[in-house]
C-alpha positions in Angstrom: 171.6 61.2 16.1 174.6 63.0 14.6 174.9 63.0 10.8 178.2 62.4 9.0 179.8 65.5 7.5 179.9 65.3 3.7 183.2 66.1 2.0 182.9 68.5 -0.9 183.4 66.8 -4.2 184.9 68.3 -7.4 185.6 66.9 -10.9 188.9 66.9 -12.8 188.5 69.0 -16.0 190.7 66.5 -17.8 189.6 62.9 -16.9 186.2 63.9 -15.4 186.9 61.8 -12.3 185.0 63.1 -9.2 186.8 63.0 -5.9 187.2 64.9 -2.6 188.1 68.6 -3.2 191.1 68.4 -0.9 192.7 65.7 -3.2 192.5 67.9 -6.3 194.6 70.8 -7.4 192.8 74.1 -8.1 193.9 76.6 -10.8 192.2 79.9 -10.5 191.6 82.9 -12.8 191.8 85.8 -10.4 189.6 88.9 -10.7 192.6 90.7 -12.2 192.7 88.0 -15.0 195.9 86.2 -13.9 195.9 82.4 -13.9 197.6 80.9 -10.8 197.8 77.7 -8.8 195.6 77.9 -5.6 197.1 75.3 -3.2 194.7 76.1 -0.4 191.6 76.2 -2.7 190.3 79.4 -1.3 191.5 82.2 -3.6 188.9 84.4 -5.1 188.1 83.8 -8.8 186.9 81.2 -11.2 188.5 77.8 -10.6 189.3 74.6 -12.4 190.3 71.4 -10.7 192.9 68.8 -11.8 193.5 65.4 -10.2 197.1 64.9 -9.1 197.9 62.2 -11.6 200.7 63.3 -13.9 198.8 62.0 -16.9 196.1 64.6 -16.4 198.2 67.8 -16.0 200.8 66.8 -18.6 198.4 65.6 -21.3 198.2 67.4 -24.6 194.7 68.6 -23.8 195.3 69.8 -20.3 196.0 73.4 -21.1 192.9 73.7 -23.3 190.6 72.0 -20.8 191.8 74.3 -18.0 191.5 77.4 -20.2 187.9 76.3 -21.1 187.1 75.7 -17.5 188.4 79.1 -16.5 186.8 80.8 -19.5 190.0 82.5 -20.5 193.0 82.1 -22.9 196.0 80.3 -21.5 199.2 80.6 -23.4 201.8 77.8 -23.6 204.2 80.0 -21.7 201.7 80.6 -18.9 201.0 76.8 -18.7 204.7 76.0 -18.6 205.1 78.4 -15.7 202.4 76.5 -13.8 203.8 73.0 -14.4 206.6 73.0 -11.8 204.1 74.0 -9.1 201.6 71.4 -10.3 204.3 68.7 -10.1 205.2 69.7 -6.6 201.5 69.9 -5.4 200.7 66.6 -7.1 203.4 64.9 -5.1 202.0 66.4 -1.9 198.4 65.5 -2.7 198.7 61.9 -3.8 195.6 59.8 -4.1 194.4 56.4 -2.9 194.9 53.5 -5.2 191.2 53.1 -5.9 190.9 56.7 -7.0 194.0 56.3 -9.2 192.5 53.3 -11.0 189.2 55.0 -11.6 191.0 58.0 -13.0 193.1 55.7 -15.2 189.9 54.1 -16.5 188.5 57.5 -17.4 191.6 58.5 -19.3 191.5 55.3 -21.4 187.9 55.9 -22.4 186.0 54.3 -19.6 184.5 57.6 -18.3 185.1 60.3 -21.0 
């Protein structure tokens, strides 16, 4: 009997929603200390995941949560440089309606 392959799960550092790794966006602190978007999810370094909902990566606490997850300082200028790429990648990733509603509930206090 063949077992189903399990999809890797990750948690958004903003809303704490868990979903398939491929649906999330990864930001990585490289070994050199740079903070960059990792669209493929395979770059070396410490990563933090964000769901592709605009409310998560544009919220006031997004930069601070990502910085905490990456264990580094992240300036407003660095964060603003990442935002256009996050918007583009979020549009590509899109999530199912059920995942969106669970994320929305977490943002409004249901899971935080």
